[in-house]
BALOBA-1460 file (C-alpha; in Angstrom, 3 decimals):
// residues 226
<rec num="1" residu="m" x="0.788" y="-20.031" z="22.262"/>
<rec num="2" residu="v" x="-1.147" y="-17.027" z="20.890"/>
<rec num="3" residu="a" x="-0.840" y="-18.200" z="17.325"/>
<rec num="4" residu="t" x="-2.088" y="-21.665" z="18.347"/>
<rec num="5" residu="s" x="-5.091" y="-20.214" z="20.308"/>
<rec num="6" residu="v" x="-5.911" y="-17.994" z="17.298"/>
<rec num="7" residu="a" x="-6.038" y="-21.068" z="14.992"/>
<rec num="8" residu="m" x="-7.874" y="-23.562" z="17.260"/>
<rec num="9" residu="p" x="-11.411" y="-22.042" z="17.130"/>
<rec num="10" residu="f" x="-11.506" y="-22.347" z="13.491"/>
<rec num="11" residu="v" x="-10.242" y="-25.982" z="13.370"/>
<rec num="12" residu="a" x="-13.432" y="-27.172" z="15.034"/>
<rec num="13" residu="g" x="-15.542" y="-25.055" z="12.713"/>
<rec num="14" residu="w" x="-13.721" y="-26.457" z="9.705"/>
<rec num="15" residu="w" x="-15.538" y="-29.805" z="9.947"/>
<rec num="16" residu="w" x="-18.906" y="-27.902" z="9.871"/>
<rec num="17" residu="l" x="-17.841" y="-25.955" z="6.926"/>
<rec num="18" residu="r" x="-16.445" y="-28.998" z="5.169"/>
<rec num="19" residu="g" x="-19.857" y="-30.653" z="5.404"/>
<rec num="20" residu="h" x="-21.760" y="-27.685" z="4.221"/>
<rec num="21" residu="v" x="-19.811" y="-25.971" z="1.574"/>
<rec num="22" residu="v" x="-19.831" y="-27.882" z="-1.752"/>
<rec num="23" residu="r" x="-17.117" y="-26.899" z="-4.244"/>
<rec num="24" residu="p" x="-18.326" y="-26.609" z="-7.763"/>
<rec num="25" residu="d" x="-14.970" y="-27.902" z="-8.983"/>
<rec num="26" residu="a" x="-14.669" y="-30.772" z="-6.491"/>
<rec num="27" residu="a" x="-14.832" y="-33.461" z="-9.074"/>
<rec num="28" residu="l" x="-12.353" y="-31.818" z="-11.473"/>
<rec num="29" residu="a" x="-8.852" y="-33.101" z="-11.952"/>
<rec num="30" residu="p" x="-6.183" y="-31.386" z="-10.094"/>
<rec num="31" residu="r" x="-4.931" y="-28.148" z="-11.601"/>
<rec num="32" residu="p" x="-1.242" y="-27.842" z="-12.586"/>
<rec num="33" residu="r" x="1.093" y="-26.966" z="-9.860"/>
<rec num="34" residu="p" x="1.636" y="-23.164" z="-9.583"/>
<rec num="35" residu="e" x="5.036" y="-21.711" z="-10.347"/>
<rec num="36" residu="a" x="4.740" y="-19.279" z="-7.506"/>
<rec num="37" residu="v" x="2.600" y="-18.893" z="-4.461"/>
<rec num="38" residu="l" x="1.783" y="-15.335" z="-3.165"/>
<rec num="39" residu="f" x="0.800" y="-15.043" z="0.384"/>
<rec num="40" residu="d" x="-1.246" y="-12.542" z="2.329"/>
<rec num="41" residu="r" x="0.832" y="-11.423" z="5.323"/>
<rec num="42" residu="d" x="-1.416" y="-10.562" z="8.331"/>
<rec num="43" residu="g" x="-3.689" y="-13.354" z="9.389"/>
<rec num="44" residu="t" x="-2.008" y="-15.702" z="6.975"/>
<rec num="45" residu="l" x="1.684" y="-15.802" z="7.544"/>
<rec num="46" residu="v" x="1.758" y="-13.887" z="10.856"/>
<rec num="47" residu="v" x="-0.689" y="-13.426" z="13.653"/>
<rec num="48" residu="d" x="-2.817" y="-10.343" z="12.836"/>
<rec num="49" residu="v" x="-1.907" y="-7.400" z="15.096"/>
<rec num="50" residu="p" x="-3.755" y="-4.416" z="13.643"/>
<rec num="51" residu="y" x="-1.325" y="-1.824" z="12.356"/>
<rec num="52" residu="n" x="1.677" y="-3.416" z="13.714"/>
<rec num="53" residu="g" x="4.919" y="-1.523" z="13.243"/>
<rec num="54" residu="d" x="6.955" y="-3.289" z="15.851"/>
<rec num="55" residu="p" x="9.020" y="-6.323" z="14.603"/>
<rec num="56" residu="d" x="9.109" y="-7.667" z="18.167"/>
<rec num="57" residu="r" x="5.454" y="-8.273" z="17.945"/>
<rec num="58" residu="v" x="5.694" y="-10.425" z="14.823"/>
<rec num="59" residu="e" x="4.525" y="-14.021" z="15.644"/>
<rec num="60" residu="l" x="4.176" y="-16.647" z="12.830"/>
<rec num="61" residu="m" x="0.963" y="-18.363" z="12.286"/>
<rec num="62" residu="p" x="1.068" y="-22.270" z="12.893"/>
<rec num="63" residu="g" x="2.946" y="-23.976" z="10.087"/>
<rec num="64" residu="a" x="4.111" y="-20.869" z="8.314"/>
<rec num="65" residu="r" x="7.733" y="-21.755" z="8.155"/>
<rec num="66" residu="d" x="7.117" y="-25.306" z="7.187"/>
<rec num="67" residu="a" x="4.821" y="-24.442" z="4.450"/>
<rec num="68" residu="l" x="7.346" y="-21.927" z="2.938"/>
<rec num="69" residu="d" x="10.064" y="-24.464" z="3.236"/>
<rec num="70" residu="r" x="8.020" y="-27.129" z="1.390"/>
<rec num="71" residu="l" x="7.254" y="-24.810" z="-1.485"/>
<rec num="72" residu="r" x="10.889" y="-23.887" z="-1.850"/>
<rec num="73" residu="a" x="12.097" y="-27.458" z="-1.774"/>
<rec num="74" residu="a" x="9.607" y="-28.181" z="-4.491"/>
<rec num="75" residu="g" x="10.868" y="-25.470" z="-6.675"/>
<rec num="76" residu="v" x="7.906" y="-23.183" z="-6.156"/>
<rec num="77" residu="r" x="8.709" y="-19.540" z="-5.840"/>
<rec num="78" residu="i" x="7.064" y="-17.477" z="-3.113"/>
<rec num="79" residu="g" x="6.136" y="-13.827" z="-2.544"/>
<rec num="80" residu="v" x="3.946" y="-11.607" z="-0.319"/>
<rec num="81" residu="v" x="1.019" y="-9.266" z="-1.086"/>
<rec num="82" residu="s" x="-0.241" y="-7.186" z="1.718"/>
<rec num="83" residu="n" x="-2.559" y="-4.231" z="2.382"/>
<rec num="84" residu="q" x="-1.043" y="-1.794" z="4.798"/>
<rec num="85" residu="s" x="-3.626" y="1.068" z="5.080"/>
<rec num="86" residu="g" x="-2.144" y="2.115" z="8.305"/>
<rec num="87" residu="v" x="0.232" y="4.160" z="6.326"/>
<rec num="88" residu="a" x="-2.460" y="6.192" z="4.860"/>
<rec num="89" residu="r" x="-4.217" y="6.404" z="8.186"/>
<rec num="90" residu="g" x="-1.122" y="7.874" z="9.829"/>
<rec num="91" residu="l" x="-0.793" y="4.860" z="12.107"/>
<rec num="92" residu="l" x="2.336" y="3.383" z="10.523"/>
<rec num="93" residu="s" x="5.339" y="4.661" z="8.665"/>
<rec num="94" residu="r" x="6.728" y="3.060" z="5.530"/>
<rec num="95" residu="a" x="9.915" y="2.296" z="7.446"/>
<rec num="96" residu="e" x="7.925" y="0.383" z="10.107"/>
<rec num="97" residu="v" x="6.105" y="-1.703" z="7.580"/>
<rec num="98" residu="e" x="9.465" y="-2.444" z="5.934"/>
<rec num="99" residu="s" x="10.828" y="-3.494" z="9.372"/>
<rec num="100" residu="v" x="8.067" y="-5.866" z="9.993"/>
<rec num="101" residu="n" x="8.452" y="-7.330" z="6.554"/>
<rec num="102" residu="a" x="12.236" y="-7.735" z="7.396"/>
<rec num="103" residu="r" x="11.420" y="-9.486" z="10.720"/>
<rec num="104" residu="l" x="9.168" y="-11.997" z="8.720"/>
<rec num="105" residu="d" x="11.901" y="-12.540" z="6.224"/>
<rec num="106" residu="a" x="14.338" y="-13.348" z="9.034"/>
<rec num="107" residu="l" x="11.800" y="-15.864" z="10.626"/>
<rec num="108" residu="v" x="10.836" y="-17.735" z="7.563"/>
<rec num="109" residu="g" x="13.669" y="-17.331" z="5.040"/>
<rec num="110" residu="p" x="13.788" y="-15.417" z="1.826"/>
<rec num="111" residu="l" x="10.279" y="-14.230" z="0.892"/>
<rec num="112" residu="g" x="10.839" y="-13.182" z="-2.747"/>
<rec num="113" residu="p" x="9.013" y="-10.089" z="-3.871"/>
<rec num="114" residu="v" x="7.146" y="-8.291" z="-1.106"/>
<rec num="115" residu="e" x="4.472" y="-5.990" z="-2.532"/>
<rec num="116" residu="w" x="2.360" y="-3.853" z="-0.207"/>
<rec num="117" residu="c" x="-0.224" y="-1.270" z="-0.548"/>
<rec num="118" residu="p" x="-0.060" y="1.955" z="1.545"/>
<rec num="119" residu="h" x="-3.382" y="3.331" z="0.614"/>
<rec num="120" residu="a" x="-6.698" y="3.616" z="2.443"/>
<rec num="121" residu="p" x="-9.847" y="2.060" z="1.093"/>
<rec num="122" residu="a" x="-11.215" y="5.320" z="-0.140"/>
<rec num="123" residu="d" x="-8.154" y="6.250" z="-2.065"/>
<rec num="124" residu="g" x="-9.283" y="4.212" z="-5.189"/>
<rec num="125" residu="c" x="-5.850" y="2.828" z="-5.973"/>
<rec num="126" residu="e" x="-5.293" y="-0.116" z="-8.258"/>
<rec num="127" residu="c" x="-3.110" y="-2.073" z="-5.799"/>
<rec num="128" residu="r" x="-5.178" y="-2.412" z="-2.635"/>
<rec num="129" residu="k" x="-6.841" y="-5.935" z="-2.536"/>
<rec num="130" residu="p" x="-9.373" y="-6.800" z="-3.690"/>
<rec num="131" residu="a" x="-7.855" y="-5.019" z="-6.775"/>
<rec num="132" residu="p" x="-5.326" y="-7.092" z="-8.581"/>
<rec num="133" residu="g" x="-2.328" y="-4.685" z="-8.578"/>
<rec num="134" residu="l" x="-0.309" y="-6.326" z="-5.874"/>
<rec num="135" residu="v" x="-0.641" y="-9.673" z="-7.362"/>
<rec num="136" residu="l" x="0.223" y="-8.369" z="-10.859"/>
<rec num="137" residu="r" x="3.253" y="-6.539" z="-9.557"/>
<rec num="138" residu="a" x="4.585" y="-9.629" z="-7.602"/>
<rec num="139" residu="a" x="4.077" y="-11.922" z="-10.658"/>
<rec num="140" residu="s" x="5.858" y="-9.299" z="-12.936"/>
<rec num="141" residu="r" x="8.831" y="-9.185" z="-10.518"/>
<rec num="142" residu="l" x="9.047" y="-12.980" z="-10.723"/>
<rec num="143" residu="g" x="8.857" y="-12.884" z="-14.459"/>
<rec num="144" residu="l" x="5.643" y="-15.013" z="-14.449"/>
<rec num="145" residu="d" x="2.150" y="-14.883" z="-15.974"/>
<rec num="146" residu="p" x="-0.114" y="-14.370" z="-13.014"/>
<rec num="147" residu="r" x="-2.188" y="-17.328" z="-14.220"/>
<rec num="148" residu="r" x="0.812" y="-19.456" z="-13.283"/>
<rec num="149" residu="c" x="0.506" y="-18.146" z="-9.658"/>
<rec num="150" residu="a" x="-1.709" y="-18.926" z="-6.652"/>
<rec num="151" residu="v" x="-2.772" y="-16.566" z="-3.879"/>
<rec num="152" residu="v" x="-3.162" y="-17.777" z="-0.306"/>
<rec num="153" residu="g" x="-4.990" y="-15.572" z="2.154"/>
<rec num="154" residu="d" x="-7.444" y="-15.361" z="4.873"/>
<rec num="155" residu="i" x="-10.252" y="-13.161" z="3.771"/>
<rec num="156" residu="g" x="-12.436" y="-12.683" z="0.589"/>
<rec num="157" residu="a" x="-10.414" y="-9.627" z="-0.611"/>
<rec num="158" residu="d" x="-7.395" y="-11.996" z="-1.086"/>
<rec num="159" residu="m" x="-9.472" y="-14.342" z="-3.246"/>
<rec num="160" residu="e" x="-11.104" y="-11.445" z="-5.284"/>
<rec num="161" residu="a" x="-7.565" y="-10.053" z="-5.947"/>
<rec num="162" residu="a" x="-6.398" y="-13.501" z="-7.154"/>
<rec num="163" residu="r" x="-9.400" y="-13.825" z="-9.403"/>
<rec num="164" residu="a" x="-9.031" y="-10.384" z="-10.821"/>
<rec num="165" residu="a" x="-5.407" y="-11.117" z="-11.783"/>
<rec num="166" residu="g" x="-6.164" y="-14.530" z="-13.268"/>
<rec num="167" residu="a" x="-4.434" y="-16.393" z="-10.379"/>
<rec num="168" residu="r" x="-5.600" y="-19.345" z="-8.293"/>
<rec num="169" residu="g" x="-7.045" y="-18.501" z="-4.924"/>
<rec num="170" residu="v" x="-6.865" y="-20.677" z="-1.774"/>
<rec num="171" residu="l" x="-8.499" y="-19.415" z="1.404"/>
<rec num="172" residu="v" x="-7.227" y="-20.394" z="4.741"/>
<rec num="173" residu="p" x="-9.826" y="-18.965" z="7.150"/>
<rec num="174" residu="t" x="-9.363" y="-17.678" z="10.673"/>
<rec num="175" residu="p" x="-11.983" y="-16.631" z="13.191"/>
<rec num="176" residu="r" x="-12.265" y="-13.255" z="11.377"/>
<rec num="177" residu="t" x="-13.169" y="-14.805" z="8.077"/>
<rec num="178" residu="r" x="-16.857" y="-14.553" z="7.253"/>
<rec num="179" residu="r" x="-18.879" y="-17.594" z="6.376"/>
<rec num="180" residu="e" x="-19.935" y="-16.066" z="3.053"/>
<rec num="181" residu="e" x="-16.255" y="-15.477" z="2.181"/>
<rec num="182" residu="v" x="-15.709" y="-19.229" z="2.730"/>
<rec num="183" residu="a" x="-18.581" y="-20.199" z="0.578"/>
<rec num="184" residu="a" x="-17.410" y="-17.983" z="-2.291"/>
<rec num="185" residu="a" x="-13.870" y="-19.092" z="-2.205"/>
<rec num="186" residu="p" x="-12.672" y="-21.282" z="-5.122"/>
<rec num="187" residu="d" x="-10.667" y="-23.520" z="-2.651"/>
<rec num="188" residu="v" x="-10.495" y="-23.731" z="1.049"/>
<rec num="189" residu="a" x="-7.991" y="-25.280" z="3.322"/>
<rec num="190" residu="p" x="-8.188" y="-25.425" z="7.166"/>
<rec num="191" residu="d" x="-4.395" y="-24.491" z="7.619"/>
<rec num="192" residu="l" x="-1.326" y="-23.642" z="5.645"/>
<rec num="193" residu="a" x="-0.023" y="-27.264" z="5.457"/>
<rec num="194" residu="s" x="-3.298" y="-28.408" z="3.730"/>
<rec num="195" residu="a" x="-3.165" y="-25.398" z="1.409"/>
<rec num="196" residu="v" x="0.365" y="-26.470" z="0.407"/>
<rec num="197" residu="d" x="-0.818" y="-30.032" z="-0.089"/>
<rec num="198" residu="l" x="-3.612" y="-28.812" z="-2.325"/>
<rec num="199" residu="l" x="-1.246" y="-26.680" z="-4.484"/>
<rec num="200" residu="l" x="1.546" y="-29.154" z="-4.766"/>
<rec num="201" residu="d" x="-0.257" y="-32.448" z="-5.474"/>
<rec num="202" residu="g" x="-3.928" y="-31.703" z="-5.682"/>
<rec num="203" residu="r" x="-4.717" y="-33.309" z="-2.247"/>
<rec num="204" residu="r" x="-7.744" y="-31.775" z="-0.640"/>
<rec num="205" residu="p" x="-8.039" y="-31.669" z="3.215"/>
<rec num="206" residu="g" x="-8.537" y="-35.080" z="4.740"/>
<rec num="207" residu="e" x="-7.229" y="-36.981" z="1.650"/>
<rec num="208" residu="p" x="-4.306" y="-39.296" z="1.982"/>
<rec num="209" residu="g" x="-1.094" y="-38.435" z="0.477"/>
<rec num="210" residu="p" x="0.512" y="-40.244" z="-2.534"/>
<rec num="211" residu="i" x="1.507" y="-43.872" z="-1.813"/>
<rec num="212" residu="q" x="5.244" y="-44.289" z="-1.293"/>
<rec num="213" residu="l" x="6.324" y="-47.375" z="-3.006"/>
<rec num="214" residu="t" x="9.660" y="-48.904" z="-1.897"/>
<rec num="215" residu="s" x="12.259" y="-49.069" z="-4.584"/>
<rec num="216" residu="p" x="13.971" y="-52.524" z="-5.121"/>
<rec num="217" residu="t" x="17.190" y="-50.872" z="-4.599"/>
<rec num="218" residu="s" x="16.253" y="-49.911" z="-1.115"/>
<rec num="219" residu="r" x="15.499" y="-53.526" z="0.053"/>
<rec num="220" residu="t" x="17.897" y="-55.252" z="2.414"/>
<rec num="221" residu="r" x="19.886" y="-58.116" z="1.186"/>
<rec num="222" residu="e" x="17.803" y="-60.567" z="3.134"/>
<rec num="223" residu="e" x="14.602" y="-59.195" z="1.632"/>
<rec num="224" residu="a" x="16.102" y="-59.537" z="-1.905"/>
<rec num="225" residu="i" x="17.062" y="-63.025" z="-1.343"/>
<rec num="226" residu="a" x="13.644" y="-63.935" z="0.089"/>
């Protein structure tokens, strides 16, 4: 229920944004399907509970499990890239971060590489988003060029990290996403299902899916005779 209520305020606002944000690449042909999709964790796959170290408080965002299942079924690999500055701030232990990651894995199935940054913003590390380090590390663990990856997240730092690494970025906004972040994003989808549509077959939100043609071999005997 909480996850749904978190998502609903944005759904209404999506139509405003869809009418006011013009994508410079809107007329371009669909880009190739990525070989891997790297997800932000908090606010993207799970409801954002600030500095959460309790696995029992992990709650999936709407459509998270289905989105990951669809990617796996399509042969697209997945991973997670997450800032966890609570460690540097003394609000979380590394073990607590790992326990939350393990709970997420149990809820959605195998996550692939999970890369997370324990540093604070002032530490000047190369891994904390919007720096590209987490994306580069995850891509390396998958044996992929980062340009063959996509990053899905809910804030501008996720998109900037993707851009810096050479990966494709898809923003799935929540109520905490700023409008300027939406305007600057290379691609925007109102939910995870739409983000997967966009990445798998190039469908933008609101566009119909590919037409499913009935194979002659699937017709009934009566239809074939007619």
